N, C-alpha and C positions, 0 to 999 in steps of 0.2 A: 712636879714637872713630869715624873714618870707616868702618872695617871692621865695627864693631859695628852702625852704622846700616845699612850695606849688607846685613849678615847678617840683621838684623831685617826689613828690607824684603823680602828674598828669602824668609824664612820666612812672612811675611804673604801674599805672592803665592802661594806653594806651598799654604798652607792654604786660600786662597781658591779655587784651582783644584781642590783635593781636595773642597771643599764643593760644587762644581758637578757632581758625578757623577750627581745625581738631578734629574729634571725632571717637572713635572706640567703638564698643559694641559687647558683646557676649550674645546671648540669647538662650533659650531652649523652645521647644514646645512639651508638652506631647501629644497634639492633632495634630500630623503631618498627612500627607497624608496616610501613612501606618497604623496609628492608626485608622483613620476614615474609611479606607478600611476594616479593621478588624471588626469594629463596624457594618458596613453595611453588610458584608458577613456573620457574625456570626461564630460559631465554626463548623468545619467539623467533621464528626463522627470519622475519623481516627486520628485526631490531639491529641497529648499528651502534647505538649509544644509549646507555641507561645510567641515570645518576640519581642517587637518593641523598638528600641533605643529612638526614638523621634528626631525631627529636631533640630540640633545644627547649629546655625547661627553665622557668623562673619560679621559685617558691618563696613565699613569705609566711613565716610562722610566728605566732605569739604564744609564749608559755603561760598557761593558766596556773600550773604548779610544776613540780619537778618531773612529773610523769606524763602530763598531757598537754599537747599544743594544738591550736587551731590556726588556720590560715587559708591561703589560696594558692593555686598553681595556674600558670599560663604555659601552654605548650604550642610549638610551631614545628611543622615538618613539611617537606616538599620533595616530590619525585618528578622526574621528567624522562622521556625516552624519544628517540628519533629512529626512523627507519624508512625502508622502501617496501611497499606491499609486493607480494609475490606475483602479482598480475602485470608483469612487464616483460619486454623483450630487450635485447641489447640496443635497439634503436631508440627506445623511449625510456631508458634507465635514468636519464637526467630530466625527464619531464616532471615538473613540480606537482602535477596532479597525483602522481604515484608516491610522492614523498609524504610522510606523516610525522607530525610532532604532537606529542601528548604531554600534558603537565597536570599535576594535581597537587593541592596543598591543603593541609589541615591546620586548624586553629582550635584550641580547647581552653576554656576557662572553667575552673573547678574549685569548690571548697575542699580543704584538706584537713583531715583529723589524724593526728600523729600520737602514738603511744610509745613512750620510752620505757623499755624494760631493763636496760643497763644504763645507769646514770653516773658514770665516773667523770670527774672534771675534764679529763682530756680524751676520753673515748666513750661514745654513746652508741647504743644499739636500739633500734626502734622498728615499728611496723606502722603502716598508715593506710588509710582508705580515702579514695577520691572518687566522687561521682559528680560529673559536670556536663556542660553543654559543649558540643562539638559542631564545628562548621567545616565542610569540605567543599572545595571548588575543583571542578574537573573541566579541562578544555582540550579538545582535539582539533587539529588543523591539518588539512591536506586531503588525503583520499576520502576520508569521512570528516565532516565538520560537526562538532558537538560542543556544547557549552552548558553546564548545569551546576547547581549548588545543592548540597545535601546538608541537613542539620539534624541533631538529635542528642539523646543522652548517651554518655559513654562513662567508662569507669577505669580505675587503675587500683590495684592492690600491691603495695610494697610489702613483700614477704619479710624481707630483712633489709634494713638500712643502717649505715654507720656514719658517724661523724668523728673525725680524728683531729683534734686540736681544741684549744680552749676558747679563744675569741674568734679565731678564723682557722681554716684548714681544709682538709680533704673530706669530701662526702661521696657516698655511693649508695646505690640501691639495687636490689634484685627483686623484680616484680613482674606482674602480669597486667597488661592493659595498654592504654594509649601512650604512656610514657616510654615504652620499650622494655626489653628484658633486663638490660643492664644500663645503669646511669652512673656516670662519674663526673665530678665537678668540684666547685669551690663554695665554701659557706663563710659567712661572717655574722657574728652576734654583736648586738649593740643595745 
């Protein structure tokens, strides 16, 4: 009876380990590319409202072994601003031709290669590389009217990333590229 119980426990543990080869995570970066762009450019004299959503990331990873994972990332970010161009007088300040509204949004899909260099059951440290395809949409209405789309190759390097928890928990990354400087979020393994 003792051997059957031990064998059952071992099978349960092995099936539980097998079930944790896949991982999903959702993270948010308040320091996205659009946020950093706003910090570098400063505030224009005609701006009355500026809003950046921040980078929202969805990651899926599959473990090939204890140290290496492959998967993909999807990122979305949006920024908008409103204002009145400086070419107005008090009489025409409410004239809609002098008001401007600009919005831009970015969408990225990328393969992800993740290397774990600390592999504790409840705490993991890793670095990763992402090179993907980006699409950006830009629209301006008001004083100038413009609408165009851009696309191309983009990258992100996670210098250091952590996962704290066994089957689910907190995740974060410090990196350079389209995902933003700092990402924090939630992960789950299954």
